[in-house]
Every structure is written in C-alpha cells, then in structure tokens.
C-alpha positions as CSV (number, residue, x, y, z in Angstrom):
1,M,183.1,36.8,70.7
2,L,183.2,36.7,66.9
3,E,182.9,40.5,66.8
4,Q,186.0,40.7,69.0
5,L,187.9,38.7,66.4
6,G,186.8,41.2,63.8
7,L,184.8,38.6,61.8
8,D,181.9,39.7,59.6
9,F,178.9,37.4,60.3
10,E,175.2,37.1,60.6
11,M,173.3,35.1,63.2
12,Y,170.4,32.8,62.4
13,P,168.6,30.6,65.0
14,S,168.6,26.9,64.0
15,N,165.4,26.1,66.0
16,I,166.2,22.4,66.0
17,D,164.6,20.2,68.6
18,E,167.5,19.7,71.1
19,K,166.7,16.3,72.3
20,I,169.1,14.5,74.5
21,N,170.0,11.0,73.3
22,P,170.6,8.8,76.4
23,Q,172.7,6.4,74.2
24,L,175.4,9.1,73.7
25,E,178.0,10.4,76.1
26,P,177.8,14.1,76.8
27,R,180.7,14.9,74.6
28,Q,179.0,13.1,71.7
29,Q,175.8,14.9,72.5
30,V,177.2,18.4,72.1
31,E,179.1,17.4,68.9
32,M,175.9,15.9,67.5
33,L,173.7,18.9,68.4
34,S,176.2,21.4,66.9
35,K,176.3,19.4,63.7
36,Q,172.5,19.2,63.5
37,K,172.3,23.0,64.0
38,A,174.9,23.7,61.3
39,L,173.3,21.3,58.8
40,F,169.9,22.8,59.4
41,I,171.3,26.3,58.7
42,S,173.6,25.3,55.8
43,S,170.7,24.0,53.8
44,K,169.5,27.6,53.5
45,F,172.7,29.2,52.2
46,H,175.3,29.1,49.5
47,N,178.9,30.3,49.2
48,T,179.3,30.7,53.0
49,I,180.8,29.2,56.1
50,I,178.4,28.1,58.8
51,L,179.4,28.0,62.4
52,A,177.1,26.4,65.0
53,A,177.8,25.4,68.6
54,D,176.2,23.7,71.6
55,T,177.2,23.8,75.2
56,M,176.4,21.4,78.1
57,V,177.3,21.4,81.8
58,V,178.2,17.9,83.0
59,L,178.5,16.8,86.7
60,Q,179.8,13.3,87.2
61,N,178.4,12.2,83.8
62,E,175.0,13.8,84.5
63,V,174.0,16.5,82.0
64,I,172.8,19.6,83.9
65,G,170.6,21.4,81.3
66,K,168.8,24.7,81.4
67,P,166.6,25.2,84.5
68,K,162.8,25.1,84.1
69,D,162.2,27.7,86.8
70,A,163.8,29.4,89.9
71,E,163.6,26.2,92.1
72,D,165.2,24.1,89.4
73,A,168.0,26.7,89.0
74,K,168.6,26.7,92.8
75,Q,168.8,22.9,92.9
76,M,171.3,22.9,90.0
77,L,173.5,25.5,91.6
78,G,173.3,23.5,94.9
79,K,174.6,20.4,93.0
80,L,177.5,22.4,91.5
81,S,178.4,24.0,94.9
82,G,181.7,22.9,96.4
83,T,182.6,20.6,93.5
84,Y,183.9,20.7,89.9
85,H,182.1,20.0,86.7
86,S,182.8,20.1,83.0
87,V,181.5,22.6,80.5
88,M,181.5,20.9,77.1
89,T,181.1,23.0,73.9
90,G,180.9,21.3,70.6
91,F,181.1,23.4,67.4
92,T,180.7,22.6,63.7
93,L,181.9,24.5,60.7
94,I,180.4,23.7,57.2
95,D,181.5,25.2,53.9
96,T,178.2,25.3,52.0
97,D,179.8,25.0,48.6
98,T,182.4,22.2,49.2
99,K,180.4,20.5,52.0
100,K,183.7,20.4,53.9
101,T,182.6,19.8,57.6
102,V,184.5,19.7,60.8
103,T,183.2,19.2,64.3
104,K,185.3,19.8,67.4
105,L,184.9,19.7,71.2
106,S,186.2,21.8,74.0
107,E,186.0,20.7,77.6
108,T,186.7,23.1,80.4
109,K,186.7,22.0,84.1
110,V,185.2,24.5,86.5
111,W,185.5,24.4,90.3
112,F,182.8,26.2,92.3
113,R,183.4,27.2,95.9
114,R,180.8,26.2,98.4
115,L,177.8,28.4,98.0
116,T,175.3,29.3,100.6
117,A,171.5,28.9,100.1
118,K,171.2,32.7,100.5
119,E,173.8,33.3,97.8
120,I,172.1,30.9,95.4
121,A,168.7,32.5,96.0
122,A,170.1,36.0,95.5
123,Y,171.9,35.0,92.3
124,V,168.8,33.3,90.8
125,T,166.6,36.3,91.7
126,R,169.1,38.8,90.3
127,D,170.4,37.1,87.2
128,K,167.5,34.9,86.2
129,P,169.7,32.3,84.6
130,F,166.9,30.3,83.1
131,D,168.4,30.2,79.6
132,K,171.8,29.0,80.8
133,A,173.1,25.5,80.9
134,G,173.8,24.7,84.6
135,A,171.9,27.8,85.6
136,Y,174.9,30.1,85.4
137,A,177.1,32.2,83.0
138,I,180.8,32.1,84.0
139,Q,181.4,35.5,82.4
140,E,178.7,37.2,84.4
141,T,177.9,37.5,88.2
142,A,178.5,33.7,88.7
143,S,182.2,34.4,88.1
144,I,182.3,35.0,91.9
145,F,181.5,31.3,92.4
146,V,184.5,30.1,90.4
147,E,187.6,29.1,92.3
148,K,189.5,27.9,89.3
149,I,189.1,26.6,85.8
150,E,191.2,24.2,83.7
151,G,190.9,24.6,80.0
152,D,189.5,27.2,77.6
153,F,187.6,30.0,79.4
154,F,185.8,30.9,76.2
155,G,184.8,27.3,75.7
156,A,183.0,27.6,79.1
157,V,181.4,30.8,77.8
158,G,180.1,28.9,74.8
159,L,182.5,29.2,72.0
160,P,186.1,28.0,72.2
161,V,187.7,30.9,70.3
162,F,191.2,29.4,70.0
163,L,189.9,26.2,68.4
164,V,187.4,28.0,66.2
165,A,190.1,30.4,64.9
166,K,192.4,27.4,64.2
167,E,189.7,25.6,62.2
168,L,188.6,28.8,60.4
169,R,192.2,29.1,59.0
170,R,191.7,25.6,57.5
171,F,188.6,26.9,55.8
172,G,190.6,29.8,54.4
173,I,189.5,32.4,56.8
174,A,192.3,34.3,58.6
175,V,191.4,35.8,62.0
176,L,194.5,38.0,61.9
C-alpha cells in the first residue's frame, strides 16, 4: 500500500512478543502493540520516520487472533459466519530525531454472509490463512464472504491509508 502511495520505504520486522493483555480493550491492544513495534525499530535508526501497525479481528469483544492450524481457522470462520465483526488497526509513527510520536486507530465493521462448512473447508485448504487475524484476508478470496463494510477498507486490510497519509503530512511527508 505504501508503494501505491509512491513512498520510499524499507521494511524491518519488529520481532516483538505480541502478548495480549487481558486488562486492555482490543482497541487499546492494537494501539499498544503498534507502539511497541515502532519503539523497538526506532531504537535502531536515526533521521527517519518509523511506521508500525497491528491489526486485530474482534467479535463481540472477543479477539479472534491468527489460527494455529486448519481446524482453528475453520472454527474462527464459523464464528464470523452470518454476523459482523470489527477489524481494528492501530498504527504508530515516530520521528527518530525529534521523538515526536503519534498513535491512531482505525475500526472497520465487516459483515460476513452465512458460510457453509464446505465453503469454509475449501477456503482454508486453498488459501491457508494461518498468518491472518480472523483466518482471512478481505482483499483476497475471502472478499466473496463480505456482504458489506463500514469504515476504511484499507484499515481492514491492515493499514488505514487515509489516516496514515493525514498523519504523515503532520510529520512533513507529503503523499502528493
């Protein structure tokens, strides 16, 4: 998505331990995790802007993480079937020189149509969504499950482009 905006960037994994804190609401979790990732990476660089993000799928205040295996993915998709859930993406920007930091949240509501067990099994076998929160990627095959969304599509993909561009301008980086 950053390439589509014409931004010059490099990617570095944060490799932080993404532990869920049961004391925090999901929105606070994604903000905290994005900030931890950004802080971890920012300590290694100078004269740069760091962008880090974290995304969670939340169904009735239950965090639906990444599936452990195919059965876990099928159960997750079964829970999401015929209902709506929120996809929350938190992102943090840090200027490594000034230490200016901003953390923002995007919440997108996603409605899934009712899915059959056969569809779920076929999807899990075909797409192997084991590295995806909620066991799906809205921009891929799972898009056929989505009846409607409310909010930022790109936030549901994992980076709320509108908000990121808005905040980058405040850091002196013009997208256009």
